[in-house]
C-alpha positions as CSV (number, residue, x, y, z in Angstrom):
1,M,-35.6,22.1,-13.4
2,I,-38.5,20.3,-11.8
3,T,-42.1,21.7,-11.6
4,L,-43.4,21.8,-7.9
5,L,-47.1,21.9,-7.5
6,Y,-48.9,23.0,-4.1
7,F,-52.5,22.0,-3.2
8,A,-55.0,22.9,-0.8
9,R,-53.7,24.4,2.6
10,L,-50.2,24.5,1.5
11,R,-51.3,26.6,-1.9
12,E,-53.0,29.1,0.4
13,T,-49.9,29.5,2.9
14,F,-47.6,29.5,0.4
15,G,-49.6,31.9,-2.0
16,L,-48.6,30.3,-4.9
17,S,-50.1,27.0,-7.1
18,S,-46.7,26.0,-8.9
19,E,-43.0,26.7,-9.3
20,Q,-40.4,25.9,-11.4
21,A,-36.9,25.0,-9.6
22,N,-33.5,24.4,-10.3
23,L,-32.3,21.5,-7.7
24,P,-29.0,21.7,-5.8
25,A,-26.7,18.7,-6.6
26,D,-27.2,17.4,-3.3
27,V,-31.4,17.1,-3.8
28,A,-31.8,13.6,-5.1
29,D,-35.2,12.4,-3.6
30,I,-38.2,13.7,-1.6
31,R,-36.7,13.6,1.9
32,S,-33.6,16.2,0.6
33,L,-36.4,17.9,-1.8
34,T,-38.2,18.8,1.3
35,E,-35.7,19.6,3.9
36,W,-34.3,22.0,0.8
37,L,-37.8,24.0,0.8
38,R,-37.9,24.3,4.7
39,Q,-34.5,26.0,4.7
40,R,-37.0,28.9,2.9
41,G,-37.8,29.3,6.4
42,G,-41.0,30.9,7.7
43,A,-44.3,29.1,6.5
44,W,-42.3,26.5,4.4
45,Q,-40.4,25.3,7.5
46,E,-43.6,25.0,9.3
47,E,-45.9,23.5,6.8
48,L,-43.3,21.1,5.7
49,A,-42.2,20.1,9.2
50,Q,-41.5,16.4,9.6
51,D,-44.6,16.1,12.4
52,K,-47.1,17.7,10.0
53,P,-49.0,15.3,7.1
54,V,-47.9,16.1,3.8
55,R,-48.6,13.9,0.9
56,V,-46.1,13.8,-2.2
57,A,-46.3,12.5,-5.6
58,V,-43.9,12.4,-8.5
59,N,-45.4,12.1,-12.0
60,Q,-48.6,11.4,-10.7
61,D,-47.3,8.5,-8.4
62,M,-47.3,8.5,-4.7
63,A,-43.9,8.8,-3.3
64,T,-42.1,8.0,0.0
65,P,-38.8,10.0,1.5
66,D,-36.8,7.8,-0.5
67,T,-38.5,8.5,-4.1
68,S,-36.1,9.5,-6.8
69,V,-36.3,13.0,-8.1
70,R,-34.7,14.0,-11.4
71,D,-34.6,17.0,-13.9
72,G,-38.2,17.1,-15.7
73,D,-40.0,15.8,-12.8
74,E,-43.4,17.3,-11.4
75,V,-43.6,16.6,-7.6
76,A,-47.1,17.7,-5.9
77,F,-47.4,18.6,-2.4
78,F,-50.5,18.2,-0.5
79,P,-52.3,17.3,2.8
80,P,-53.6,14.0,3.3
81,V,-57.4,13.8,2.2
82,T,-60.0,12.5,4.7
83,G,-63.5,11.8,3.7
84,G,-66.6,10.3,5.3
């Protein structure tokens, strides 16, 4: 089981800030995790679309699509932060 965290517009759109998930056997990295979440459809498909900027961290370290995801991990999804 992993912990999924959602921040900013994702938290607002999905209507939750966190959840626990048991991953299917074929979900082993951020790329496959994101695709799995997109399959929920609706807002999930829209907000996690490949053309939407979303950053991901695994156990508080910035992740790439190839970053592994394992049981016990904490995975955070958030929009990129801009500053001035």
